[in-house]
C-alpha positions in Angstrom: 205.4 170.3 205.7 208.4 171.2 207.9 207.4 174.8 207.8 203.9 174.0 208.9 205.0 172.0 212.0 207.4 174.7 213.1 205.1 177.7 212.7 204.6 179.9 215.8 200.9 179.2 215.9 201.3 175.4 216.1 204.0 175.7 218.8 201.7 177.9 220.9 198.8 175.4 220.6 201.1 172.6 221.7 202.3 174.5 224.7 198.7 175.3 225.8 197.6 171.7 225.3 200.5 170.4 227.4 199.6 172.9 230.2 196.0 171.8 230.1 197.0 168.1 230.4 199.3 168.9 233.5 196.4 171.0 235.0 194.0 168.1 234.6 196.5 165.6 236.2 197.2 168.0 239.1 193.4 168.6 239.7 192.8 164.8 239.7 195.5 164.2 242.3 194.1 167.0 244.5 190.6 165.5 244.3 191.9 162.0 245.1 193.8 163.4 248.2 190.7 165.2 249.4 188.6 162.0 248.9 191.1 160.0 250.9 191.2 162.6 253.7 187.4 162.7 253.9 187.3 158.9 254.0 189.8 158.7 256.8 187.9 161.4 258.8 184.7 159.5 258.2 186.3 156.3 259.5 187.5 158.1 262.6 184.2 159.7 263.2 182.5 156.3 262.9 184.6 154.8 265.7 182.5 154.3 268.8 183.9 153.3 272.2 181.6 150.8 274.0 181.7 149.2 277.4 182.2 145.4 277.0 179.6 144.7 279.8 177.2 147.6 279.3 176.6 148.1 275.5 174.3 151.1 276.2 177.3 153.0 277.6 179.3 154.5 274.6 181.3 157.5 273.6 183.4 158.9 270.7 186.7 158.6 272.6 188.5 156.5 275.1 187.2 156.4 278.6 185.8 154.2 281.4 182.3 152.9 282.1 180.6 154.8 284.9 178.8 151.6 286.0 181.6 148.9 286.1 184.7 151.1 285.6 185.9 148.9 282.7 187.8 150.6 279.8 185.6 151.4 276.8 186.6 149.5 273.7 186.8 150.9 270.1 184.2 149.5 267.7 185.2 150.1 264.1 182.6 150.2 261.3 181.7 146.7 260.2 183.0 145.1 263.4 181.0 142.4 265.1 178.3 144.0 267.3 178.2 143.3 271.0 175.7 140.6 271.8 173.6 142.7 274.2 171.1 139.9 274.8 173.8 137.5 276.0 175.4 140.1 278.3 172.0 141.0 279.7 171.4 137.3 280.4 174.7 137.0 282.2 173.9 140.0 284.4 170.3 138.9 285.0 171.4 135.4 286.3 174.2 136.8 288.4 177.0 135.0 286.5 179.3 138.0 286.6 180.6 139.5 289.9 183.2 142.1 290.7 186.5 141.7 292.4 186.2 143.6 295.6 188.1 144.8 298.7 187.2 143.3 302.0 188.2 144.1 305.6 188.7 140.8 307.4 187.6 141.3 311.0 188.7 139.3 314.0 188.1 135.7 313.3 189.1 132.5 315.2 190.8 131.2 312.1 192.4 134.4 310.9 195.8 134.1 312.5 195.8 130.5 313.6 198.0 128.0 311.8 199.2 124.3 312.2 202.7 124.1 313.6 205.3 121.6 314.9 208.5 121.6 316.9 211.7 120.8 315.0 215.0 119.2 316.1 216.5 122.6 316.7 213.6 123.6 319.0 212.2 126.0 316.4 208.4 126.0 316.0 207.5 126.1 312.3 204.0 127.2 311.4 202.2 127.0 308.0 200.5 130.3 307.2 198.8 131.6 304.1 200.9 134.2 302.3 198.3 137.0 302.8 198.4 136.3 306.5 202.1 136.5 306.8 202.1 140.2 305.8 199.9 140.9 308.9 201.7 138.7 311.4 203.0 140.1 314.7 206.4 139.0 316.0 204.9 137.6 319.3 202.7 134.6 319.2 201.8 131.5 321.3 202.1 127.8 320.6 199.5 125.3 321.9 200.3 121.6 321.7 197.5 119.4 320.3 197.5 117.2 323.4 197.3 120.3 325.7 195.2 122.9 323.9 194.7 124.9 327.1 198.5 125.6 327.3 199.8 128.8 325.5 203.6 128.8 325.2 205.1 132.2 324.2 207.1 132.2 321.0 208.7 134.9 318.9 209.1 135.1 315.1 212.7 134.7 313.9 214.4 136.8 311.3 214.4 134.0 308.8 212.4 134.6 305.6 209.3 132.5 305.0 209.9 129.3 303.0 207.4 128.7 300.2 205.4 125.5 300.8 202.9 125.6 297.9 201.3 128.2 295.7 199.4 129.9 298.6 201.2 129.0 301.8 204.7 129.4 303.4 206.5 128.2 306.5 207.2 130.7 309.1 209.7 130.0 312.0 209.2 131.0 315.6 211.6 130.5 318.5 210.5 129.5 322.0 211.1 132.1 324.6 213.4 130.0 326.8 213.1 131.9 330.0 209.3 131.4 330.0 208.8 128.2 328.0 208.9 124.5 329.0 211.0 122.2 327.0 209.2 120.7 324.0 210.3 117.5 322.4 210.9 117.5 318.6 208.0 116.5 316.4 205.3 117.8 318.8 202.4 119.2 316.8 200.0 121.9 317.7 198.6 125.3 316.7 200.4 128.6 316.6 198.2 131.7 317.1 199.3 135.3 316.6 197.4 138.4 317.7 194.3 138.9 315.6 194.4 141.9 313.3 192.0 143.5 310.9 193.4 143.4 307.4 192.2 144.7 304.0 192.4 142.2 301.2 191.4 141.8 297.6 188.8 139.0 297.2 187.1 137.0 294.5 184.0 134.7 294.9 185.2 131.1 295.8 182.9 129.7 293.1 184.9 131.6 290.5 188.1 129.6 291.2 189.2 127.0 288.6 192.2 124.8 288.9 194.8 123.6 286.5 198.3 122.0 286.8 199.8 125.5 286.4 197.7 126.9 289.3 194.3 128.6 289.9 192.6 130.8 287.4 189.3 132.6 286.8 187.3 133.5 283.7 187.0 137.1 282.7 185.0 138.6 279.8 187.1 138.6 276.6 187.5 141.5 274.2 184.4 141.0 272.1 182.4 137.8 273.0 183.2 134.9 275.3 185.6 134.5 278.1 189.3 134.1 278.6 191.5 132.4 281.2 193.2 134.6 283.8 195.9 132.9 286.0 195.9 134.3 289.6 197.6 133.7 292.9 195.3 133.1 295.9 195.7 133.2 299.7 193.3 131.9 302.2 189.9 130.6 301.0 186.9 131.3 303.3 184.6 128.5 302.1 181.9 129.3 304.6 181.8 132.9 303.6 182.2 132.1 299.9 185.3 134.1 298.9 189.0 133.7 298.5 191.9 136.2 299.0 193.6 137.2 295.7 197.3 138.0 295.9 197.9 138.9 292.2 196.4 138.6 288.8 193.3 140.8 289.3 192.4 144.4 290.1 189.5 145.7 292.1 186.2 146.1 290.2 187.3 143.6 287.4 184.5 141.3 286.3 184.9 137.5 286.8 182.6 134.6 286.2 181.2 133.5 289.6 178.6 131.0 288.7 178.6 128.0 286.3 182.3 128.7 285.8 183.1 125.0 285.2 180.6 124.7 282.3 181.6 128.0 280.8 185.2 127.0 281.0 184.5 123.7 279.3 182.7 125.5 276.5 185.6 127.9 276.2 188.2 125.1 276.0 186.1 123.1 273.5 185.9 126.2 271.2 189.7 126.7 271.4 190.4 123.1 270.7 188.2 123.3 267.7 190.1 126.3 266.5 193.4 124.6 267.3 194.3 127.1 270.1 195.7 126.5 273.6 193.1 126.1 276.3 
């Protein structure tokens, strides 16, 4: 029996069989690797980039929408499809508007601010933060009880002092050689030369308020809307827009109508899911 198991013919057959087993294992591994690579390539090929607001705009790579300039979002296979009907309804009813740049032309309110005279003879005026950037050094102060009088003043080198989230106090000194004495506490209006200024604006109806400050609703990634805190300057109620200091970019979409009701629905949904509104 020992002679049979050690014969040259049996040894050769065992070597050949072992090599066949190794070849089969190696071939299986190669096939598996190819299958994984093909699957990964197929997944990559299936990724489509779609505009959140214009589902008909799509591509096979990152980019921007030629209509609204929003970044295209990747949609993986099996992901939740964009609700095109809901988006069409939003566009049809004018719920969504774009953040835009405006040139504020000469306006009787534009560079006019309430002011009062302090104990040190300094006139302190309350201006919106977006107005301060356009203020000239020279201005005039008109007391409330003598609006026809325009007393020359000049802005001091003091930095503006924040009053609230959108306004700051600016100090002006009476030009003594040309100005009558003014008793402390006298109130009036301070008016600087009018200037055209370019500002970023959002529809006034889009503004929502919270203890932390103003915010707007913007389309979320996928469905629904999300809260976007912003800083605002002057609000032109008659013209229906507010100046935006930070938090938004030009062309970004915001909810401009029914924002209160859409925000209530958003907050209710987050409360149900245990999230922060």
